[in-house]
C-alpha positions in Angstrom: 0.2 -0.3 -0.6 1.7 3.5 -1.0 0.4 6.6 0.5 0.8 9.6 -1.5 1.2 13.3 0.3 -0.3 16.5 -1.6 2.4 19.2 -1.7 -0.7 22.1 -1.1 -1.8 23.2 1.4 -6.2 24.5 0.8 -7.0 25.3 4.0 -7.3 29.4 3.5 -7.0 31.8 6.2 -8.7 30.7 10.3 -11.4 32.7 11.3 -9.4 34.9 14.1 -7.4 36.2 10.6 -10.0 36.8 9.6 -11.6 38.7 12.0 -8.3 40.0 13.0 -7.6 41.5 9.1 -12.1 42.9 9.4 -10.9 44.9 13.0 -8.1 47.2 11.8 -10.3 47.7 7.9 -12.9 49.4 10.3 -10.8 51.2 12.4 -8.8 53.0 9.8 -12.5 53.6 8.2 -14.1 55.4 11.0 -10.7 57.4 11.6 -10.6 58.5 7.4 -13.4 60.5 8.2 -12.3 63.3 11.1 -8.2 63.2 9.0 -10.4 64.2 5.5 -12.5 66.8 8.0 -9.4 68.8 9.6 -7.3 69.0 6.0 -10.3 70.1 4.9 -10.5 73.1 7.0 -7.3 74.2 6.7 -7.1 76.7 4.3 -4.4 76.9 1.0 -2.1 80.0 1.3 -1.9 82.3 -1.4 1.8 83.3 -1.2 3.6 85.7 -4.0 6.2 84.2 -4.7 6.9 85.8 -7.7 6.6 89.8 -6.9 8.3 88.1 -3.1 11.5 86.9 -5.5 11.1 90.5 -7.7 11.1 92.5 -4.8 14.8 90.9 -3.4 15.8 90.7 -6.5 15.5 94.7 -7.4 17.2 95.3 -4.0 19.9 92.3 -4.0 20.9 94.8 -7.5 20.2 98.1 -6.4 22.4 97.4 -3.5 25.2 96.5 -5.8 25.0 99.5 -8.7 27.0 102.3 -9.4 24.0 103.9 -10.7 20.4 104.4 -10.6 18.0 105.3 -14.1 14.8 105.6 -14.4 13.0 107.4 -17.2 10.1 108.3 -14.7 7.7 105.7 -16.2 8.1 102.7 -17.3 11.7 101.6 -16.8 14.4 101.7 -14.0 18.3 100.9 -14.3 20.9 100.1 -12.5 24.3 100.1 -13.4 26.5 97.0 -12.5 29.2 94.8 -13.1 27.6 92.3 -14.8 25.6 95.4 -17.1 22.9 97.9 -17.5 19.9 96.0 -15.7 16.7 96.5 -16.9 13.4 96.6 -14.9 11.1 97.0 -17.5 6.9 97.7 -17.1 5.2 96.3 -20.8 1.7 94.7 -21.4 1.2 94.6 -17.4 3.9 92.7 -17.1 7.3 93.4 -15.5 10.5 92.2 -17.7 14.7 92.2 -17.2 17.1 92.3 -19.0 20.6 92.5 -18.2 22.9 95.1 -21.4 19.3 94.9 -23.9 19.5 90.7 -23.6 17.4 87.5 -21.7 14.2 89.2 -21.7 12.6 87.8 -18.5 9.9 88.3 -16.8 9.8 88.9 -13.1 6.2 89.3 -12.6 2.8 89.2 -14.1 -0.8 90.6 -13.4 0.7 94.4 -13.2 -2.3 96.4 -12.3 0.6 99.5 -11.4 3.7 100.5 -12.1 4.7 103.5 -10.7 8.3 105.6 -10.6 8.9 108.6 -8.3 12.4 110.4 -9.3 13.9 112.5 -6.5 16.5 114.2 -5.7 18.0 111.5 -2.7 16.0 108.0 -3.3 13.8 106.5 -5.8 11.1 105.2 -5.4 8.4 102.1 -7.3 5.1 101.4 -6.8 4.4 97.4 -7.6 0.3 96.2 -8.0 -0.7 93.5 -9.6 -4.6 92.0 -9.3 -3.6 89.5 -6.8 -2.7 90.1 -2.9 0.6 91.4 -4.1 1.1 95.7 -3.2 4.9 96.4 -2.5 6.5 100.2 -2.8 10.2 99.9 -2.5 12.9 102.3 -2.1 16.3 103.2 -3.5 18.4 105.6 -2.2 21.2 107.1 -5.0 
């Protein structure tokens, strides 16, 4: 008489294993709506990083500038070691160029770009459609 052993086990999961996995899934399902509720109440911060980068760039360039030139309307330029760095307002954008080359749009949706040229300083007021509204004062 020969006895054959089966190589496969088709027993499945035990009752305890199934109960344990169902209890873990029910805990997760109970906690998830509360987690989603907390995140849905948080407001997204509308950070205008483009405007902040523009302000930091103008300040950095003005500190390194040997001379400040403006036409009083839509252009301010700084003579630096890199060349003539110019900021110009055109078509609701502020565009930067160095020696008239490499035009870079620094800020979009600009509704106000006002340059006031005084004896000791130049002030630039920049306002966009969003929340960005800054005045930069640059000493000559």
